C-alpha positions as CSV (number, residue, x, y, z in Angstrom):
1,X,-35.0,-43.8,33.1
2,X,-33.5,-41.6,30.4
3,X,-35.3,-41.5,27.1
4,X,-32.6,-41.6,24.4
5,X,-33.4,-39.9,21.1
6,X,-33.7,-42.4,18.3
7,X,-31.2,-41.5,15.6
8,X,-32.5,-40.9,12.1
9,X,-31.1,-43.0,9.3
10,X,-28.8,-40.2,8.2
11,X,-27.6,-39.6,11.7
12,X,-26.9,-43.3,12.3
13,X,-24.9,-43.5,9.0
14,X,-22.9,-40.4,10.0
15,X,-22.1,-41.9,13.3
16,X,-21.0,-45.1,11.8
17,X,-18.8,-43.2,9.3
18,X,-17.2,-41.3,12.1
19,X,-16.5,-44.5,14.1
20,X,-14.9,-46.1,11.1
21,X,-12.8,-43.0,10.5
22,X,-11.6,-43.0,14.2
23,X,-10.9,-46.7,13.9
24,X,-8.8,-46.1,10.8
25,X,-7.0,-43.2,12.5
26,X,-5.8,-45.5,15.3
27,X,-4.8,-48.4,13.0
28,X,-3.1,-46.4,10.4
29,X,-0.9,-44.8,13.1
30,X,-0.1,-48.1,14.7
31,X,0.4,-50.4,11.7
32,X,0.3,-48.2,8.6
33,X,-2.2,-48.0,5.7
34,X,-0.9,-51.0,3.8
35,X,-0.8,-53.1,7.0
36,X,-4.5,-52.4,7.6
37,X,-7.4,-54.3,6.0
38,X,-11.2,-53.6,5.8
39,X,-11.6,-56.4,8.4
40,X,-9.2,-54.7,10.8
41,X,-11.1,-51.4,10.5
42,X,-14.5,-52.9,11.0
43,X,-13.6,-55.3,13.8
44,X,-11.8,-52.5,15.7
45,X,-14.9,-50.2,15.3
46,X,-17.4,-53.0,16.0
47,X,-19.1,-53.0,12.6
48,X,-19.6,-55.4,9.7
49,X,-18.0,-55.3,6.3
50,X,-21.4,-54.2,4.9
51,X,-21.2,-51.1,7.1
52,X,-17.8,-50.3,5.7
53,X,-18.9,-50.5,2.1
54,X,-22.0,-48.5,2.8
55,X,-19.7,-45.6,3.6
56,X,-16.5,-46.2,1.5
57,X,-16.0,-47.9,-1.8
58,X,-12.3,-48.8,-1.1
59,X,-9.6,-48.5,1.6
60,X,-8.1,-45.7,-0.5
61,X,-11.5,-43.8,-0.3
62,X,-11.4,-44.3,3.5
63,X,-7.8,-42.9,3.6
64,X,-8.8,-39.8,1.6
65,X,-11.8,-39.2,3.9
66,X,-9.6,-39.5,6.9
67,X,-7.1,-37.0,5.5
68,X,-10.0,-34.5,5.0
69,X,-11.2,-35.2,8.5
70,X,-7.8,-34.6,10.1
71,X,-7.2,-31.4,8.1
72,X,-10.6,-30.1,9.1
73,X,-9.7,-30.6,12.8
74,X,-6.4,-28.8,12.2
75,X,-8.2,-25.9,10.6
76,X,-10.7,-25.6,13.5
77,X,-7.8,-25.5,16.0
78,X,-5.9,-22.9,13.9
79,X,-9.0,-20.7,13.4
80,X,-9.6,-20.8,17.2
81,X,-6.1,-19.6,18.0
82,X,-6.4,-16.9,15.3
83,X,-9.6,-15.6,16.7
84,X,-8.1,-14.9,20.1
85,X,-7.6,-11.1,20.5
86,X,-4.4,-9.3,21.2
87,X,-2.0,-12.2,20.4
88,X,1.1,-11.6,18.4
89,X,2.2,-14.0,15.7
90,X,4.8,-15.5,18.0
91,X,2.3,-15.9,20.8
92,X,-0.1,-17.7,18.5
93,X,2.7,-20.1,17.6
94,X,3.5,-20.6,21.3
95,X,-0.1,-21.4,22.1
96,X,-0.3,-23.9,19.3
97,X,2.9,-25.5,20.6
98,X,1.5,-25.8,24.1
99,X,-1.7,-27.4,22.8
100,X,0.2,-30.0,20.9
101,X,2.6,-30.7,23.8
102,X,-0.2,-31.4,26.4
103,X,-0.7,-35.0,25.4
104,X,2.5,-36.7,24.3
105,X,1.0,-40.0,23.4
106,X,-1.8,-38.5,21.4
107,X,0.6,-36.3,19.6
108,X,2.9,-39.2,18.8
109,X,0.1,-41.1,17.2
110,X,-1.0,-37.9,15.4
111,X,2.4,-37.4,13.9
112,X,2.8,-41.1,12.9
113,X,-0.5,-40.7,11.1
114,X,0.7,-37.6,9.4
115,X,3.8,-39.4,8.2
116,X,1.6,-42.2,6.9
117,X,-0.4,-39.6,4.9
118,X,2.9,-38.4,3.4
119,X,4.0,-41.8,2.4
120,X,0.7,-42.7,0.8
121,X,0.5,-39.3,-0.9
122,X,3.9,-40.1,-2.5
123,X,2.8,-43.6,-3.6
124,X,-0.8,-43.0,-4.8
125,X,-1.7,-40.2,-7.2
126,X,-5.3,-39.9,-6.1
127,X,-4.2,-39.6,-2.4
128,X,-1.5,-37.1,-3.4
129,X,-4.1,-34.9,-5.2
130,X,-6.4,-34.9,-2.1
131,X,-3.6,-34.3,0.3
132,X,-2.3,-31.3,-1.7
133,X,-5.7,-29.8,-1.8
134,X,-6.2,-29.9,2.0
135,X,-2.5,-29.0,2.7
136,X,-2.8,-25.8,0.5
137,X,-6.0,-24.9,2.3
138,X,-4.3,-25.2,5.7
139,X,-1.3,-23.1,4.4
140,X,-3.6,-20.4,3.2
141,X,-5.3,-20.3,6.6
142,X,-1.9,-20.0,8.3
143,X,-0.9,-17.3,5.8
144,X,-4.0,-15.3,6.5
145,X,-3.4,-15.5,10.2
146,X,0.2,-14.3,9.7
147,X,-0.9,-11.4,7.5
148,X,-3.6,-10.3,10.0
149,X,-1.3,-10.6,13.0
150,X,1.5,-8.6,11.4
151,X,-0.9,-6.0,10.1
152,X,-2.4,-5.6,13.6
153,X,1.0,-5.1,15.1
154,X,2.0,-2.7,12.2
155,X,4.9,-5.0,11.3
156,X,6.3,-5.7,7.9
157,X,6.3,-9.3,6.7
158,X,9.9,-10.5,6.1
159,X,8.7,-12.6,3.1
160,X,5.5,-13.6,1.4
161,X,3.0,-14.9,4.0
162,X,2.4,-18.1,2.0
163,X,6.2,-18.8,2.0
164,X,6.5,-18.1,5.7
165,X,3.5,-20.5,6.3
166,X,5.3,-23.2,4.3
167,X,8.4,-22.7,6.4
168,X,6.4,-23.0,9.6
169,X,4.8,-26.2,8.6
170,X,8.1,-27.7,7.4
171,X,9.9,-26.7,10.5
172,X,7.2,-28.0,12.8
173,X,6.9,-31.3,11.0
174,X,10.7,-31.8,11.0
175,X,11.0,-31.0,14.7
176,X,8.1,-33.3,15.6
177,X,9.8,-36.1,13.6
178,X,13.1,-35.6,15.5
179,X,11.3,-35.5,18.8
180,X,9.8,-39.0,18.0
181,X,13.1,-40.5,16.9
182,X,15.3,-38.8,19.5
183,X,12.9,-38.0,22.4
184,X,13.8,-35.5,25.1
185,X,16.7,-34.1,23.1
186,X,14.9,-31.0,21.8
187,X,13.2,-28.2,23.8
188,X,9.4,-28.1,23.4
189,X,9.4,-24.4,22.3
190,X,12.2,-24.7,19.8
191,X,9.9,-24.3,16.9
192,X,8.4,-21.1,18.2
193,X,11.8,-19.6,19.1
194,X,13.3,-20.7,15.7
195,X,10.5,-19.0,13.8
196,X,10.8,-15.8,15.9
197,X,14.6,-15.7,15.3
198,X,14.0,-16.3,11.5
199,X,11.5,-13.5,11.3
200,X,13.7,-11.1,13.3
201,X,16.7,-12.0,11.1
202,X,14.7,-11.6,7.9
203,X,13.4,-8.2,9.1
204,X,16.9,-7.1,10.0
205,X,18.2,-8.2,6.6
206,X,15.4,-6.3,4.9
207,X,16.4,-3.1,6.8
208,X,20.1,-3.4,5.9
209,X,19.4,-4.3,2.3
210,X,17.0,-1.3,1.7
211,X,19.7,1.4,2.1
212,X,22.1,-0.7,-0.1
213,X,19.4,-0.8,-2.9
214,X,18.9,3.0,-2.6
215,X,22.7,3.5,-3.0
216,X,22.8,1.3,-6.1
217,X,19.9,3.2,-7.6
218,X,21.6,6.6,-6.9
219,X,24.9,5.3,-8.4
220,X,23.1,4.2,-11.6
221,X,21.6,7.7,-11.9
222,X,25.0,9.3,-11.4
223,X,26.6,7.0,-14.0
224,X,23.8,7.7,-16.5
225,X,24.4,11.5,-16.1
226,X,28.1,11.2,-16.7
227,X,27.8,9.3,-20.0
């Protein structure tokens, strides 16, 4: 017979909190934040209302905690991919795309939950403040990965890393939404190829604009000498 370790009070509370968060994750994706009550969350998790209020003051507090929990998971995944050696920026994007395409049903729920976060962030100021904080943290992490990847390959960034990170997030979210609404109409690696084309195009534009700028500077010098 196995001897199970008895959980401490702190461990038990942390476990209960995690179970409530996972319950909320499922319900918010299925029926939305405003369609979910404390009773829904506790019944789905197998706990009492008392257990809920021992961990969260309000449903809004639960939502904010879930946002932090989900962003932490995204950061962990992003840091793992960034830690893999000898991967180009495009290869990192491709790996992330493959990871998210492995479980279609899970990714569908994850994106529905993300959309619920957006709606609540637009409706509730405290939720918006929390969402912005975690979103900016994720963007900074992506920006660092972009900077490191381009530096390792001795490549020039086509635009500021933070702006490129914002474009990647926006493009990925938009394509994920389209894939939900119009399934099987977009290729799975479209986000990776789109970003690669954008980077290549921006680099090419920078190369062609640089000589033009030099010519303008030289023309100004010539004009100033003739005056």
